[in-house]
Residue frames as qw, qx, qy, qz and C-alpha x, y, z in Angstrom:
[[0.065, -0.638, -0.099, -0.761, 134.20, 83.92, 105.86],
 [0.403, -0.294, -0.692, 0.523, 134.40, 84.73, 109.53],
 [0.160, -0.887, -0.431, 0.036, 132.42, 87.16, 111.61],
 [0.386, -0.693, 0.065, 0.606, 135.54, 89.27, 112.08],
 [0.363, -0.099, 0.529, 0.761, 136.51, 89.51, 108.44],
 [0.076, -0.324, -0.540, -0.773, 133.11, 90.52, 107.13],
 [0.108, 0.164, 0.569, -0.799, 130.82, 92.47, 109.51],
 [0.526, 0.142, -0.207, -0.812, 128.07, 92.66, 106.95],
 [0.822, 0.063, -0.433, -0.364, 127.64, 88.90, 106.38],
 [0.258, -0.444, 0.776, -0.365, 128.23, 87.30, 109.75],
 [0.178, 0.014, -0.977, -0.115, 127.53, 83.58, 110.10],
 [0.142, 0.369, 0.778, -0.489, 124.51, 84.07, 112.27],
 [0.386, 0.527, -0.004, -0.757, 123.03, 86.42, 109.69],
 [0.340, 0.299, -0.766, -0.457, 123.71, 83.93, 106.88],
 [0.026, -0.134, -0.977, 0.161, 122.07, 81.22, 108.94],
 [0.326, 0.460, 0.456, -0.689, 118.90, 83.36, 109.43],
 [0.461, 0.481, -0.336, -0.666, 118.64, 83.93, 105.67],
 [0.278, 0.190, -0.904, -0.262, 119.18, 80.23, 104.93],
 [0.084, 0.223, 0.905, -0.352, 116.68, 79.05, 107.48],
 [0.168, -0.194, -0.488, -0.835, 114.11, 81.38, 105.86],
 [0.055, 0.365, 0.793, -0.484, 111.58, 81.41, 108.68],
 [0.317, 0.621, 0.365, -0.616, 108.24, 82.42, 107.19],
 [0.050, 0.318, -0.612, -0.722, 109.29, 82.03, 103.65],
 [0.095, 0.330, 0.897, 0.277, 106.33, 81.40, 101.21],
 [0.287, -0.278, -0.221, -0.890, 102.84, 82.69, 100.91],
 [0.289, 0.123, 0.747, -0.586, 99.81, 82.46, 103.16],
 [0.015, -0.418, -0.834, -0.360, 96.56, 80.92, 101.93],
 [0.182, -0.786, -0.498, -0.317, 93.91, 83.64, 101.85],
 [0.395, -0.122, -0.366, 0.834, 95.88, 86.44, 103.63],
 [0.048, -0.826, -0.492, 0.272, 94.00, 89.32, 105.15],
 [0.112, 0.956, -0.128, -0.238, 96.64, 91.79, 103.76],
 [0.811, 0.084, 0.280, 0.507, 99.47, 91.68, 101.23],
 [0.191, 0.966, -0.091, -0.145, 101.95, 94.25, 100.04],
 [0.846, 0.195, 0.048, 0.494, 105.25, 94.41, 98.22],
 [0.168, -0.922, 0.185, 0.295, 108.18, 96.75, 98.89],
 [0.805, 0.468, 0.100, 0.351, 110.87, 97.25, 96.23],
 [0.368, -0.736, 0.194, 0.534, 114.32, 98.77, 96.42],
 [0.629, 0.775, 0.047, -0.027, 115.01, 100.28, 93.02],
 [0.057, -0.840, 0.533, 0.079, 118.70, 100.79, 93.84],
 [0.177, -0.404, 0.897, 0.044, 119.47, 97.08, 93.94],
 [0.527, 0.053, -0.672, -0.518, 116.35, 95.34, 92.76],
 [0.022, -0.068, -0.905, 0.419, 115.42, 93.71, 96.09],
 [0.541, -0.246, -0.322, -0.737, 111.72, 92.86, 96.28],
 [0.030, -0.043, -0.913, 0.404, 109.77, 91.55, 99.25],
 [0.521, -0.329, -0.405, -0.676, 106.12, 90.55, 99.37],
 [0.077, -0.082, 0.787, -0.606, 104.57, 90.13, 102.77],
 [0.506, -0.402, -0.588, -0.486, 101.24, 88.34, 103.49],
 [0.107, -0.221, 0.618, -0.747, 99.51, 88.88, 106.77],
 [0.446, -0.515, -0.716, -0.154, 96.80, 87.04, 108.72],
 [0.101, -0.411, 0.271, -0.864, 95.22, 89.40, 111.29],
 [0.361, -0.485, -0.762, 0.230, 93.55, 88.89, 114.56],
 [0.071, -0.909, -0.282, 0.298, 91.64, 92.21, 114.75],
 [0.291, 0.940, -0.175, 0.032, 94.30, 94.80, 114.10],
 [0.450, -0.658, 0.597, 0.092, 97.18, 92.55, 115.25],
 [0.520, 0.480, -0.666, -0.236, 99.41, 90.38, 113.10],
 [0.875, -0.234, 0.338, -0.256, 98.64, 86.65, 113.74],
 [0.831, 0.002, 0.448, 0.330, 100.83, 85.27, 110.98],
 [0.224, 0.858, -0.269, -0.375, 103.34, 86.61, 108.50],
 [0.825, 0.095, 0.443, 0.338, 104.81, 84.97, 105.44],
 [0.071, 0.813, -0.265, -0.513, 107.20, 86.53, 102.90],
 [0.839, 0.387, 0.271, 0.270, 108.21, 85.89, 99.36],
 [0.292, -0.844, 0.221, 0.391, 111.67, 87.41, 99.18],
 [0.785, 0.450, 0.113, 0.410, 113.73, 87.98, 95.99],
 [0.108, -0.961, 0.169, -0.192, 116.53, 89.96, 97.64],
 [0.358, 0.572, -0.637, 0.373, 119.97, 90.06, 99.05],
 [0.567, -0.117, -0.749, 0.322, 120.97, 88.10, 102.18],
 [0.023, 0.002, -0.428, 0.903, 120.33, 91.17, 104.42],
 [0.541, -0.053, -0.085, -0.835, 116.71, 91.47, 103.33],
 [0.717, -0.104, -0.660, -0.198, 116.22, 87.68, 103.54],
 [0.395, -0.094, -0.717, 0.566, 117.55, 87.54, 107.09],
 [0.165, -0.001, 0.286, -0.944, 115.39, 90.57, 108.01],
 [0.659, -0.095, -0.373, -0.646, 112.31, 88.92, 106.54],
 [0.635, -0.091, -0.760, 0.104, 113.04, 85.76, 108.53],
 [0.190, -0.089, -0.599, 0.772, 113.39, 87.72, 111.78],
 [0.358, -0.041, 0.014, -0.933, 110.15, 89.63, 111.01],
 [0.587, -0.143, -0.714, -0.354, 108.25, 86.40, 110.49],
 [0.548, -0.339, -0.684, 0.343, 108.57, 85.87, 114.22],
 [0.221, -0.147, -0.321, 0.909, 109.01, 89.41, 115.53],
 [0.272, -0.165, -0.244, -0.916, 105.76, 90.77, 113.96],
 [0.434, -0.389, -0.800, -0.145, 103.44, 88.30, 115.61],
 [0.343, -0.629, -0.584, 0.382, 101.14, 90.18, 117.97],
 [0.204, -0.269, 0.025, 0.941, 102.07, 93.67, 116.67],
 [0.315, 0.818, 0.458, -0.144, 99.55, 96.26, 115.50],
 [0.479, 0.763, 0.122, 0.417, 100.34, 99.12, 113.19],
 [0.219, -0.934, 0.199, -0.201, 101.60, 101.33, 115.97],
 [0.751, -0.499, 0.412, 0.132, 103.92, 98.63, 117.38],
 [0.826, 0.278, 0.296, 0.391, 105.19, 97.77, 113.99],
 [0.273, 0.888, -0.001, 0.370, 106.02, 101.41, 113.39],
 [0.462, -0.809, 0.355, -0.075, 107.94, 101.47, 116.72],
 [0.852, -0.151, 0.412, 0.288, 109.92, 98.37, 115.60],
 [0.634, 0.627, 0.184, 0.414, 110.70, 100.08, 112.31],
 [0.048, -0.948, 0.149, -0.277, 111.89, 103.20, 114.17],
 [0.698, -0.609, 0.372, 0.053, 113.99, 101.16, 116.55],
 [0.852, 0.135, 0.336, 0.379, 115.64, 99.30, 113.66],
 [0.393, 0.826, 0.052, 0.400, 116.32, 102.57, 111.86],
 [0.334, -0.891, 0.254, -0.175, 117.89, 103.98, 115.06],
 [0.851, -0.326, 0.364, 0.191, 119.98, 100.90, 115.47],
 [0.767, 0.374, 0.293, 0.432, 121.31, 101.18, 111.96],
 [0.277, 0.830, 0.048, 0.481, 121.74, 104.95, 111.85],
 [0.224, -0.823, 0.288, -0.435, 122.67, 105.89, 115.41],
 [0.463, 0.213, -0.810, 0.291, 124.13, 102.56, 116.63],
 [0.596, -0.364, 0.294, -0.653, 121.25, 102.37, 119.23],
 [0.338, -0.172, 0.912, -0.152, 120.74, 98.99, 120.84],
 [0.227, -0.116, -0.820, -0.512, 118.77, 96.50, 118.80],
 [0.550, -0.276, 0.006, -0.788, 115.04, 96.53, 119.48],
 [0.956, -0.187, 0.119, -0.192, 115.22, 92.75, 120.02],
 [0.541, -0.566, 0.570, 0.252, 118.41, 90.80, 120.50],
 [0.751, 0.281, 0.549, 0.234, 118.04, 88.94, 117.22],
 [0.401, 0.906, 0.102, 0.086, 118.33, 92.23, 115.33],
 [0.442, -0.771, 0.378, 0.261, 121.87, 92.42, 116.63],
 [0.766, 0.106, 0.494, 0.399, 123.00, 90.41, 113.63],
 [0.439, 0.780, 0.279, 0.348, 122.77, 93.65, 111.63],
 [0.432, -0.796, 0.039, 0.421, 125.38, 95.57, 113.72],
 [0.532, -0.172, 0.463, 0.688, 127.81, 95.42, 110.82],
 [0.307, 0.616, 0.583, 0.432, 125.32, 97.05, 108.57],
 [0.190, -0.879, -0.271, 0.342, 125.28, 100.33, 110.53],
 [0.285, -0.582, 0.336, 0.683, 128.39, 101.72, 108.73],
 [0.200, 0.064, 0.759, 0.617, 126.84, 100.97, 105.38],
 [0.333, 0.358, 0.248, -0.836, 124.03, 103.52, 104.82],
 [0.469, 0.257, -0.521, -0.666, 123.16, 102.12, 101.39],
 [0.349, -0.049, -0.934, -0.049, 122.31, 98.71, 102.94],
 [0.200, 0.084, 0.622, -0.752, 119.97, 100.05, 105.55],
 [0.626, 0.179, -0.137, -0.746, 117.08, 99.84, 103.10],
 [0.549, 0.138, -0.809, -0.157, 117.76, 96.14, 102.58],
 [0.162, -0.102, -0.851, 0.489, 117.19, 95.46, 106.31],
 [0.264, 0.243, 0.399, -0.844, 114.14, 97.68, 106.47],
 [0.365, 0.102, -0.599, -0.706, 112.41, 96.39, 103.29],
 [0.324, -0.298, -0.895, -0.068, 110.40, 93.54, 104.91],
 [0.092, -0.456, -0.570, 0.678, 109.23, 95.88, 107.67],
 [0.213, 0.286, -0.181, -0.916, 108.20, 98.41, 104.97],
 [0.367, -0.090, -0.779, -0.500, 106.19, 95.71, 103.15],
 [0.280, -0.419, -0.830, 0.239, 104.39, 94.69, 106.35],
 [0.013, 0.398, 0.245, -0.884, 103.67, 98.37, 107.11],
 [0.289, 0.143, -0.442, -0.837, 102.14, 98.79, 103.68],
 [0.334, -0.221, -0.889, -0.222, 100.06, 95.70, 104.14],
 [0.188, -0.489, -0.687, 0.503, 98.59, 96.91, 107.39],
 [0.055, 0.358, -0.002, -0.932, 98.03, 100.37, 105.90],
 [0.292, 0.007, -0.672, -0.681, 96.31, 98.99, 102.86],
 [0.301, -0.371, -0.878, 0.035, 94.08, 96.79, 104.99],
 [0.113, -0.460, -0.488, 0.734, 93.21, 99.69, 107.23],
 [0.178, 0.272, -0.256, -0.910, 92.34, 101.92, 104.27],
 [0.313, -0.133, -0.816, -0.467, 90.20, 99.19, 102.71],
 [0.240, -0.454, -0.806, 0.295, 88.28, 98.74, 106.03],
 [0.009, 0.451, 0.228, -0.863, 87.71, 102.51, 106.33],
 [0.273, 0.113, -0.500, -0.814, 86.32, 102.70, 102.68],
 [0.334, -0.280, -0.878, -0.198, 84.01, 99.73, 103.39],
 [0.212, -0.516, -0.663, 0.499, 82.72, 101.41, 106.53],
 [0.060, -0.461, -0.109, 0.879, 82.48, 104.91, 105.14]]
């Protein structure tokens, strides 16, 4: 399979999925959430360690296609130091890249260029970011309930 014959599953994308950066679970995470794609059955659980409101570590347990696996591996590095606002901006930039062929928010997200023409696969790429966003939202809601 060459990069030219299959734009969805380029070698660099397959390598990211196989390397599985951040795969596994964190011991005593500060926040955890799962995102599920009912259309295909993909499921990603993200554990976060936080430093205040910023992500200090991210691990993922991914039962999903290669696109979601690669996206989770990228996010394991890309999310470090992000707060909820910055994570939302990353999500928006990835959506724009996929939908509008905007430049990738970070060069590594360029591996998903071939996905842009396949709207049904956009969810696969966004699923890990959705799980991380849910984890941050859940943590913030819990903190507000405890304070209020």
